[in-house]
TORVEXKOL-201445 format. One record per atom (N, C-alpha, C, CB): x, y, z. Coordinates in steps of 0.001 Angstrom, whole numbers, padded with zeros to 6 digits, always signed. Each point is the difference from the previous one (the first is absolute). Glycine has a CB too. Layout:
N
XYZ ...
end
This chain:
261
-000443+030331+010846 +000592-001240-000511 -000319-001152+000952 +001859+001303-001130 -002330-002409+000565 -000376-001140+000818 +001213-000865+000297 -002297+000042-000987 +002434-000428+002264 +001139-000816+000416 -000264-001453-000369 +000525+001594+001895 +000445-002238-002507 -000105-001400-000340 +000367-000827+001222 +000535+000476-002426 -001538-001141+003009 +000198-000730+001248 +001043-001094-000139 -002349+000495+000605 +002289-001270-001694 +000929-001113-000160 +001443+000485-000090 -001799-001293-001151 +002048+002361+000358 +001358+000525-000120 +000521+000507+001335 -000476+000610-002367 -000384+000074+003124 +000414+000541+001297 +000369-001101+000968 -001470+001959-000374 +000597-002956+000492 +000240-001084+000963 +001222-000812-000382 -002444-000103+000478 +002552-000266-001756 +001138-000811-000420 +001306+000777+000121 -001499-001258-001559 +001437+002550+001284 +001191+000809+000202 +000443+000012+001450 -000687+001396-001919 -000273-001274+002834 +000327-000016+001431 +000558-001362+000426 -001807+001706+000410 +001255-002784-000979 +000497-001346+000338 +001451-000153-000447 -002334-000944-000215 +002638+001373-001011 +001375-000109-000509 +000955+000831+000859 -000881-000370-002341 +000461+001590+002691 +000842+000852+000849 +000222-000657+001360 -000864+002053-001180 -000182-002644+001752 +000117-000635+001314 +000954-001191-000047 -002334+000740+000545 +002215-001562-001610 +000900-001154-000124 +001442+000472-000137 -001835-001349-001076 +002047+002355+000247 +001354+000526-000152 +000548+000559+001300 -000523+000513-002363 -000319+000200+003132 +000449+000564+001274 +000371-001082+000997 -001447+001973-000407 +000631-003021+000472 +000293-001094+000936 +001282-000715-000397 -002451-000286+000448 +002637+000032-001744 +001245-000640-000451 +001216+000863+000349 -001263-001121-001873 +001127+002444+001723 +001099+000891+000355 +000303-000063+001492 -000632+001497-001899 -000405-001480+002732 +000195-000075+001449 +000590-001350+000401 -001922+001582+000333 +001521-002659-001016 +000585-001314+000298 +001485-000012-000309 -002195-001090-000488 +002581+001683-000642 +001412+000030-000364 +000819+000898+000920 -000665-000436-002348 +000021+001438+002942 +000687+000863+000960 +000022-000587+001405 -000678+001944-001373 +000021-003093+001553 -000018-000650+001301 -001008+000584+000972 +002353-000516-000370 -003225+001398-000100 -000993+000617+000888 -001151-000960+000267 +000617+002271-000875 -001044-003001-000134 -001114-000954+000141 +000414-001357-000536 -001681+001863-000205 +000903-002865+000575 +000202-001353-000524 -001355-000576-000401 +002061-000341+001456 -002651+000971-002431 -001323-000419-000475 +000170-000878-001237 -001072+002114+000917 +000409-003266-000899 +000044-000901-001156 -001019+000490-001037 +000721-001980+001463 -000249+002878-002334 -000902+000607-000972 -000595-001027-000948 +001321+002090+000159 -000489-003009-000632 -000473-000942-001015 -000995-000991+000580 +002169+000244-001197 -002061-000541+002477 -001024-000830+000647 -001341+000720+000002 +001757-001076+001442 -001731+002364-001134 -001232+000777+000014 -000598+000122-001400 +000858+001264+001982 +000035-001088-002975 -000487+000097-001382 -000666-001312-000422 +001829+001659-000544 -001164-002796+000851 -000556-001297-000366 -001322-000275+000711 +002318-000827-000393 -002460+001371+001611 -001186-000266+000794 -001177+000901-000386 +001496-000728+001850 -001196+001982-002204 -001070+000970-000187 -000090+000573-001417 +000268+000541+002383 +000389-001172-003369 -000052+000529-001354 -001424+000082-000564 +002273-000933-000337 -003235+000071+000750 -001358+000149-000552 -000662+001337+000339 -000212-002455+000166 +000791+003197+000801 -000547+001324+000293 +000026+000881-001256 +000768-000209+002403 +000213-000021-003289 +000071+000805-001226 -001236-000226-000878 +002517-000114+000087 -003000-001139-000130 -001211-000277-000771 -001208+000696+000617 +000960-002206-000702 -001006+002206+002036 -001101+000684+000683 +000020+001492-000314 +000063-001717+001838 +001120+002306-001815 +000117+001429-000295 -000366+000306-001444 +001780+000178+001732 -001375-001064-002644 -000372+000188-001393 -001515-000063-000170 +002193-000990-000710 -002828+000044+001419 -001448-000112-000065 -000688+001235+000538 +000226-002445+000220 +000246+002946+000915 -000589+001209+000587 +000187+001197-000930 +000442-000902+002308 +000759+001010-002886 +000272+001103-000915 -000907-000060-001219 +002368+000041+000785 -002609-001261-001301 -000874-000153-001158 -001439+000369+000332 +001501-001795-000854 -001921+001533+002082 -001369+000303+000408 -000219+001484+000287 -000138-002290+000933 +001224+002994-000630 -000157+001387+000436 +000538+001031-000964 +000123-000850+002264 +000555+000425-003345 +000618+000986-000892 -000011-000423-001435 +001412+000689+001849 -000889+000187-002704 +000153-000225-001436 +001469-000217-000291 -002033+001411-000540 +002413-002664+000285 +001411-000339-000246 +000470+000608-001306 -000268-002135+001280 +001398+002841-001168 +000703+000429-001204 -000778+000938-000900 +001165-002115+000124 -002150+002853+000430 -000803+000889-000822 +000124+001414+000526 -001598-001861-000551 +001902+002786-000328 +000108+001395+000393 -001386+000608+000153 +002210+000183-001178 -002251+001000+001816 -001276+000672+000165 -000591+000393-001357 +000754+000841+002246 +000091-000497-003202 -000484+000360-001332 -000679-001184-000664 +001829+001689-000211 -001229-002904+000353 -000613-001189-000592 -001343-000300+000645 +002272-000907-000506 -002356+001058+001829 -001250-000290+000682 -001082+001014-000384 +001295-001016+001900 -000915+002284-002072 -000982+001027-000347 -000541-000191-001410 +001159+001575+001544 -000323-002099-002448 -000411-000157-001395 -000796-001288-000230 +002017+001303-000673 -002109-002152+001666 -000678-001277-000150 -001477+000156+000317 +002112-001221+000587 -002999+000710-001464 -001420+000153+000267 -000440-000925+001123 -000372+000652-002383 -000823-000369+002934 -000460-000699+001209 -000197-001490-000223 -001099+002098+000712 +000617-002495-001891 -000240-001418-000263 +001293-000786-000019 -002024+000606-001298 +003045-000087+000619 +001287-000703-000054 +000691+000019+001350 +000218+000605-002409 -000374+000514+003128 +000595+000054+001335 -000632-001039+000913 +000475+002440-000309 -001796-002596+000237 -000680-000992+000833 +000418-001409-000380 -001934+001555+000258 +002077-001818-001567 +000427-001329-000450 +001404-000319+000496 -001453+000229-002029 +002356+000773+001905 +001374-000231+000457 +000052-000201+001507 +000849+001371-001908 -001637-000590+002643 +000011-000109+001451 -000541-001352+000468 -000274+002480+000146 -000722-003029-000880 -000515-001322+000372 +001088-001056-000135 -002301+000681-000736 +003008-000653-000404 +001090-000959-000182 +001102+000194+001013 -000533-000084-002404 +000850+001344+002708 +001047+000286+000975 -000403-000462+001393 +000722+001953-001377 -002012-001801+001717 -000474-000439+001310 +000064-001512+000135 -001487+001993+000103 +001121-002714-001178 +000074-001469+000044 +001444-000444+000212 -002014-000178-001517 +002928+000775+000760 +001415-000337+000173 +000497+000342+001394 +000346+000382-002429 -000809+000755+002981 +000410+000386+001352 -000439-000995+001046 -000110+002347-000703 -001136-002799+000604 -000492-000988+000967 +000737-001334-000122 -002237+001115-000069 +002553-001517-001169 +000741-001252-000189 +001378+000096+000657 -001235-000424-002167 +001954+001533+001925 +001320+000182+000607 -000102+000058+001523 +000766+001222-002057 -001773-000516+002572 -000166+000137+001441 -000258-001349+000659 -000882+002310-000349 -000037-003092-000205 -000322-001301+000588 +001170-000973-000132 -002419+000383-000532 +003087-000362-000634 +001154-000878-000189 +001106+000362+000983 -000586-000272-002431 +000830+001564+002616 +001020+000424+000962 -000326-000434+001419 +000488+001937-001463 -001753-001834+001858 -000400-000420+001353 +000184-001501+000191 -001646+001886+000080 +001277-002668-001107 +000161-001455+000094 +001473-000379+000121 -002098-000313-001347 +002948+000902+000489 +001428-000323+000037 +000652+000499+001282 +000060+000101-002493 -000470+001070+002979 +000557+000512+001253 -000349-000904+001171 -000156+002317-000902 -001049-002850+000898 -000387-000922+001067 +000894-001229+000017 -002352+000810-000177 +002784-001249-001013 +000876-001167-000059 +001433+000318+000361 -001476-000919-001727 +002037+001994+001162 +001407+000318+000281 +000206+000459+001441 +000290+000620-002399 -001314-000028+002998 +000107+000438+001394 -000229-001135+000985 -000761+002246-000713 +000412-003429+000206 -000172-001155+000870 -001345-000098+000667 +002375+000111+000363 -003368+000657-000849 -001320-000072+000609 -000702-001304-000352 -000147+002488-000085 +000447-003020-001070 -000507-001323-000361 +000870-000541-001130 -002388+000599+000706 +002284-001897-000974 +000806-000648-001029 -000710+000098-001355 +000982-001581+001726 -000252+002108-002709 -000576+000144-001340 +000126-001323-000757 +000576+002472-000029 -001672-002936-000520 +000028-001152-000892 +000173+000537-001425 -001488-001415+001564 +002748+001439-001997 +000300+000664-001260 -000700-000652-001177 +002183+000661+000940 -002304-001977-000945 -000684-000677-001107 -001469+000412-000056 +001587-001944+000201 -002220+002026+000972 -001405+000406+000036 -000150+001460-000408 -000439-001681+001809 +001362+002531-001334 -000060+001418-000350 +000180+000194-001498 +000886+000595+002264 +000063-001335-002850 +000221+000092-001440 -001227-000469-000772 +002452-000355+000365 -003065-000733+000112 -001203-000493-000661 -001137+001003+000058 +000699-002304+000564 -000860+002963+000589 -001045+001019+000132 +000263+001183-000915 -000364-000706+002362 +001643+001073-002469 +000357+001135-000857 -000370-000278-001446 +001868+000587+001553 -001470-001740-002074 -000283-000301-001399 -001480-000235-000220 +002271-000980-000234 -002978+000490+001246 -001451-000134-000124 -000647+001372-000166 +000061-002096+001398 +000416+003075-000630 -000522+001372-000130 +000324+000578-001369 +000254+000329+002471 +000954-000634-002983 +000370+000473-001336 -000957-000562-001047 +002412+000164+000712 -002732-001455-000603 -000912-000623-000957 -001399+000590+000100 +001346-002096+000124 -001781+002402+001088 -001320+000605+000184 -000067+001357-000682 -000260-001215+002176 +001298+002042-001953 +000024+001323-000623 +000108-000118-001519 +001061+000950+002070 -000244-001899-002543 +000128-000190-001443 -001324-000452-000603 +002426-000572+000289 -003119-000333+000394 -001308-000442-000472 -001017+001122-000031 +000507-002235+000897 -000443+003105+000110 -000890+001159+000025 +000274+000919-001187 -000112-000145+002505 +001392+000311-002842 +000350+000826-001157 -000524-000621-001290 +002046+000811+001205 -001978-002164-001298 -000502-000676-001193 -001507+000189-000133 +001852-001684+000177 -002564+001646+000945 -001454+000165-000029 -000413+001386-000466 -000169-001654+001838 +001071+002622-001739 -000316+001361-000415 +000169+000211-001500 +000699+000765+002248 -000170-001755-002984 +000128+000148-001444 -001388+000100-000623 +002180-001285+000012 -002270+001955-001165 -001268+000149-000693 +000115-000415-001462 -000604+001851+001563 +001122-003047-001824 +000118-000396-001401 -001358-000318-000618 +002276-000884+000492 -002468+001227-001779 -001207-000325-000736 +000379-000836-001205 -001138+002113+000778 +000220-002912-001226 +000275-000898-001112 -000203+000655-001359 -000667-001868+001463 +000004+003025-001492 -000234+000637-001287 +000487+001434+000029 -001969-001485-000400 +002302+001977-000762 +000596+001325-000092 -000978+001116+000322 +001536-000907-001691 -002859+000614+001678 -000968+001064+000272 +000139+000543+001399 -001545-001044-001609 +002064+000236+002528 +000150+000464+001366 +001052+001066+000151 -000728-002203+000734 +001592+002364-001723 +001054+000998+000107 -000554+001411+000008 +001535-001568-001140 -002713+001764+000580 -000563+001336-000064 -000396+000534+001369 -000797-000527-002279 +000458-000351+003222 -000409+000471+001326 +001049-000297+001062 -002369-000338-000667 +003588+000127+000244 +001072-000181+000967 +000351-001445+000259 -000719+002087+001015 +000136-003025-001790 +000347-001396+000185 +001253-000345-000771 -002397-000552+000344 +002714-000742-000381 +001219-000425-000667 -000343-001120-000969 +001416+000661+001994 -001034-000488-003241 -000482-000870-001053 +000603-001393+000074 -000311+002002-001408 +001602-002116+001606 +000660-001305-000011 +000992-000076+001148 -000280-000178-002499 +000664-001035+002841 +001017-000220+001031 +001135-000818-000591 -001738+000103+001835 +002939+000418-001773 +001180-000713-000492 +000828-000447+001197 +000021+001344-002160 +000250-002646+002244 +000759-000578+001102 +001429-000281-000440 -002100-001007+000948 +003036+001335-000082 +001411-000306-000242 +000496-000779+001216 +000364+002096-001458 -000126-003394+001283 +000388-000864+001108 +001313-000693-000330 -002417-000346+000632 +003435+000617+000191 +001327-000598-000185 +000522+000250-001416 -000571-001763+001701 +000292+002943-002210 +000457+000327-001351 +000068+001517-000132 -001015-002133-000954 +001154+002615-000275 +000080+001437-000230 -000888+000388-001173 +002344+000043+000913 -002776+001212-000884 -000832+000538-001064 +000593+001328-000446 -002069-001157+000911 +002253+001326-002218 +000532+001247-000543 -000918+000510-001110 +002361-000712+000578 -002661+002001-000504 -000746+000669-001067 +000813+001231-000399 -002286-000836+000861 +003150+000673-001856 +000886+001087-000420 +000001+000196-001505 +001407-000460+001979 -002177-000343-002691 -000012+000137-001441 -000765+001263-000391 +000143-002507-000268 +000327+003224-000759 -000667+001239-000421 -001446-000245-000428 +002219+000893-000719 -003127-000049+001210 -001389-000040-000442 -000879-001028+000689 +000846+000778-002126 -000360-001437+003190 -000878-000977+000650 -001169+000720+000673 +001958-001565+000366 -003124+000926-000346 -001234+000631+000442 -000188-000166+001502 -001007-000418-002252 +000879+001545+002952 -000273-000036+001429 -001505+000022+000220 +002188+001163+000507 -002695-002161+000191 -001413-000085+000337 -000169+000000+001514 -000467-001260-002132 -000723+001653+002582 -000296-000094+001424 +000068-001464+000427 -001465+002071-000105 +002062-002325+001244 +000128-001376+000454 +000805-000111+001264 -000184-000731-002328 +000340-000514+002792 +000731-000294+001225 +001255-000797-000333 -002143+000024+001333 +003212+000259-000595 +001245-000756-000109 +000358-000516+001384 +000799+001392-001977 -000675-002707+002103 +000341-000632+001275 +001316-000744-000180 -002453-000226+000663 +003467+000654+000085 +001331-000606-000111 +000318-000709+001298 +000770+001776-001624 -000519-003077+001543 +000351-000808+001166 +001325-000696-000279 -002447-000344+000610 +003465+000694+000176 +001330-000608-000153 +000510+000181-001427 -000552-001686+001790 +000404+002894-002290 +000463+000288-001351 +000162+001492-000194 -001128-002060-000843 +001117+002485-000406 +000171+001411-000301 -000755+000385-001257 +002227-000050+001106 -002664+001304-001152 -000691+000525-001177 +000538+001389-000303 -002082-001351+000522 +002328+001618-001805 +000484+001308-000441 -000902+000481-001123 +002398-000548+000656 -003095+001667-000424 -000923+000558-000969 +000525+001373-000416 -001974-001277+001000 +002401+001395-002241 +000513+001265-000514 -001134+000711-000718 +002354-000932-000233 -003025+001824+000961 -001143+000708-000574 +000434+001093-000962 -001287-000495+002062 +002560+000868-002033 +000475+001020-000943 -000012-000531-001429 +001432+000995+001807 -001466-002319-001968 -000047-000609-001318 -001375-000565-000313 +002414-000521+000207 -003363+000705+000728 -001327-000585-000174 -000946+000968-000695 +000369-001381+002042 -001417+000822-002619 -001095+000792-000554 -001050+000139+001102 +000442-000807-002408 -000603+002036+002917 -000925+000255+001110 -001137+000860-000531 +001861-000159+001743 -003079-000346-001623 -001154+000716-000535 -000296+001253+000828 -000935-002172-000860 +000236+003120+000260 -000442+001197+000716 -001040-000398+001040 +000461+001459-002024 -000527-000700+003103 -000905-000333+001086 +000754-000649+001143 -001865-000270-001632 +001133-000493+002442 +000578-000598+001202 +000244-001487-000188 -001155+001718+001388 +002358-002156-001050 +000363-001413+000013 +000228-000419+001442 +001038+000146-002314 -001624-001273+002705 +000074-000470+001380 +000933-001209+000090 -002342+000850+000442 +003251-000802+000527 +000912-001119+000233 -000036-000388+001467 +001477+000746-001897 -001474-002046+002147 +000110-000525+001352 +001259-000865+000041 -002547+000045+000376 +003507+000339+000464 +001303-000660+000035 +000236-000618+001366 +000889+001610-001705 -000498-002875+001725 +000315-000687+001252 +001319-000739-000150 -002453-000241+000550 +003412+000572+000308 +001298-000675+000003 +000154-000733+001322 +001019+001745-001542 -001055-003070+001502 +000172-000829+001191 +001315-000756-000144 -002522-000234+000340 +003497+000595+000478 +001326-000601-000094 +000554+000152-001413 -000603-001636+001814 +000284+002757-002427 +000460+000275-001344 +000070+001500-000240 -000983-002165-000786 +001119+002556-000473 +000140+001423-000315 -000757+000332-001278 +002245+000054+001134 -002758+001178-001164 -000656+000541-001185 +000601+001373-000272 -002162-001288+000460 +002559+001529-001707 +000601+001277-000379 -000758+000585-001180 +002260-000756+000834 -002660+002031-000702 -000681+000709-001070 +000795+001235-000385 -002222-000852+000805 +002370+001057-002121 +000549+001251-000529 -001161+000751-000641 +002335-001008-000399 -002621+002204+000929 -001194+000738-000396 +000384+001250-000784 -001222-000872+002017 +000573+001129-003159 +000287+001230-000758 -000282+001239+000845 -000556-001194-002143 +001313+002245+001893 -000120+001214+000801 -001323+000722-000211 +002457+000211-000105 -003103-000400-001054 -001225+000733-000268 -001254-000696+000522 +001121+000922-001989 -000974-002072+002641 -001145-000740+000541 -000212+000376+001463 +000427-001909-001604 -001655+002291+001942 -000338+000292+001386 -000170-001319+000748 -001122+002188-000654 +001678-002266+001884 +000005-001254+000744 -000568+000218+001400 +001996-000797-001319 -002945-000055+001692 -000498-000078+001370 +000303-001401+000517 -001844+001722-000437 +002333-001810+001663 +000416-001300+000536 -000378-000123+001470 +001894-000075-001644 -002604-000996+001982 -000247-000377+001385 +000880-001202+000305 -002400+000883-000050 +003342-000704+000961 +001009-001024+000260 -000089-000507+001429 +001487+001053-001704 -001285-002349+001864 +000089-000593+001331 +001131-001015-000006 -002483+000349+000427 +003114-000517+000725 +001149-000903+000094 -000051-000776+001307 +001377+001559-001416 -001025-002825+001335 +000151-000864+001166 +001409-000577-000057 -002507-000565+000092 +003390+001113+000739 +001404-000396-000012 +000569+000086-001420 -000409-001516+001980 +000006+002572-002675 +000473+000239-001349 +000116+001490-000247 -001048-002137-000782 +001121+002523-000475 +000157+001416-000304 -000574+000362-001346 +002019+000022+001394 -002508+001212-001487 -000514+000549-001251 +000749+001294-000286 -002297-001050+000357 +002904+001141-001537 +000698+001201-000441 -000839+000670-001073 +002267-001003+000542 -002650+002256-000287 -000800+000763-000947 +000825+001198-000455 -002183-000744+001087 +002937+000567-002170 +000902+001026-000504 +000955+000439+001122 -001758+000777-001675 +001622+000423+002215 +000919+000453+001043 -000599-000131+001398 +000996+001571-001649 -002082-002327+001794 -000620-000231+001295 -000053-001492+000272 -001360+002108-000214 +001121-002474+001465 -000031-001419+000334 -000804-000232+001275 +002232-000315-001114 -002663-000930+001273 -000612-000443+001239 +000396-001451+000204 -001953+001626-000229 +002056-002038+001469 +000422-001368+000285 +000177-000204+001480 +001113-000128-002210 -000713-001100+002561 +000184-000342+001405 -000783-001242+000357 +000366+002400+000537 -000651-002551+000753 -000765-001160+000453 -001396+000052-000610 +001318-000099+002165 -002043+001165-001920 -001300+000237-000632 -000080+001478-000345 -001112-001909+001281 +000780+002235-002516 -000131+001403-000382 -001041+000142-001095 +002392+000430+000630 -002957+000762-000721 -000992+000297-001016 +000070+001486-000318 -001496-001895+000784 +001498+002233-002073 +000139+001398-000376 -000517+000219-001413 +001980+000228+001523 -002474+000971-001785 -000436+000375-001328 +000982+000956-000655 -002358-000333+000712 +002544+000186-002028 +000921+000851-000744 -000713+000522-001248 +002013-001300+000868 -001461+002370-001418 -000483+000496-001284 +001119+000756-000702 -002361+000152+000888 +002290-000149-002220 +000948+000758-000803 -000741+000624-001171 +001907-001525+000676 -001801+002842-000829 -000696+000645-001113 +000642-000370-001331 -000645+001894+001510 -000176-001944-002518 +000513-000261-001334 -000269+001181-000909 -000351-002448+000330 +000121+002158-001579 -000283+001047-000971 -001489-000019-000336 +002350-000163-000944 -002992+001325+001063 -001432+000089-000305 -000270-000321-001462 -000266+001716+001798 +001217-001417-002670 -000186-000241-001427 -000075-001496-000324 +001210+002141-000464 -000506-002975+001235 +000038-001425-000314 -001332-000676+000305 +002450-000004+000473 -003159+000485+000565 -001291-000578+000349 +000084-001423+000522 -000977+001454-001706 +002141-001865+002175 +000174-001369+000484 +000224-000002+001515 +000962-000685-002237 -001704-000186+002920 +000073-000104+001458 +000207-001459+000369 -001494+002029+000309 +002365-002256+000659 +000281-001342+000491 -000351-000059+001472 +001835-000331-001705 -002804-000515+002070 -000384-000204+001398 +000485-001380+000430 -002039+001518-000236 +002835-001544+001318 +000660-001233+000423 -000325-000292+001451 +001847+000388-001650 -002229-001609+001923 -000020-000541+001354 +001120-001023+000070 -002522+000384+000297 +003443-000225+000630 +001115-000943+000070 +000265-000392+001442 +001001+000994-002073 -000510-002200+002231 +000369-000510+001326 +001284-000805-000133 -002431-000072+000750 +003310+000233+000218 +001268-000731+000027 +000028-000822+001279 +001210+001797-001359 -001305-003100+001217 +000003-000919+001137 +001337-000725-000002 -002540-000291-000065 +003443+000761+000927 +001364-000521+000010 +000609+000061-001411 -000592-001514+001947 +000255+002585-002649 +000500+000209-001340 +000117+001487-000275 -001024-002162-000756 +001070+002534-000531 +000162+001416-000333 -000755+000330-001277 +002245+000027+001124 -002761+001210-001146 -000613+000569-001192 +000664+001342-000234 -002225-001199+000384 +002687+001434-001617 +000729+001229-000304 -000557+000644-001253 +002055-000926+001085 -002384+002217-000971 -000413+000809-001140 +001087+001040-000251 -002482-000360+000502 +002918+000472-001757 +001049+000973-000312 -000146+000482-001421 +001538-001084+001635 
end
């Protein structure tokens, strides 16, 4: 059984704080615990970063063994990026709270949001929208539907699902595929939720493959999920061979959420 570094360290920290508080109340010590917490709390971010770089958060050995090498590599890349971000952020904040130098919070905030925009722009550049439906046959996306400061609902019986992209910015989209007409073969969807949400209801007999990435957001894939500062993971769900319908999804949640259920 693999030891979870973050749980072990944080457990020891909580026990140590409790022990010191007990000794202070018994008059044995006079340690200002809360001063130390206020001064060194960024150490928790550093530990989280190290744990992300060295382990598999919240995953059992059975889950890791059942995951294929390509999806494991994709998830590990996202986990490593998030680990480095937490580690560097923790070091910067620790330098300020420990008094090693004065933090310019306005500049730090500006740098943070600049990095967010860079990563978001990189995610946008990875889209593969096509202007014609012929591209859907080789994995392209026929159309792009934008939802900006509004909502989109597809719940009417018999609506036609086509390969395409859905981009939601400061809004929400709900696609009920259980009421949709889905052709036999493979349908490709590209979903992007930026400061918004996308929800899909998928029929049980449809086979689903999903490549998910998140930047300070989350992706829920039936009973599985990925999310956090930066994460990337592949999912799949078997359907019915008789239906002959397959759904391939690329989705990203940028300070938003994508949910399949």
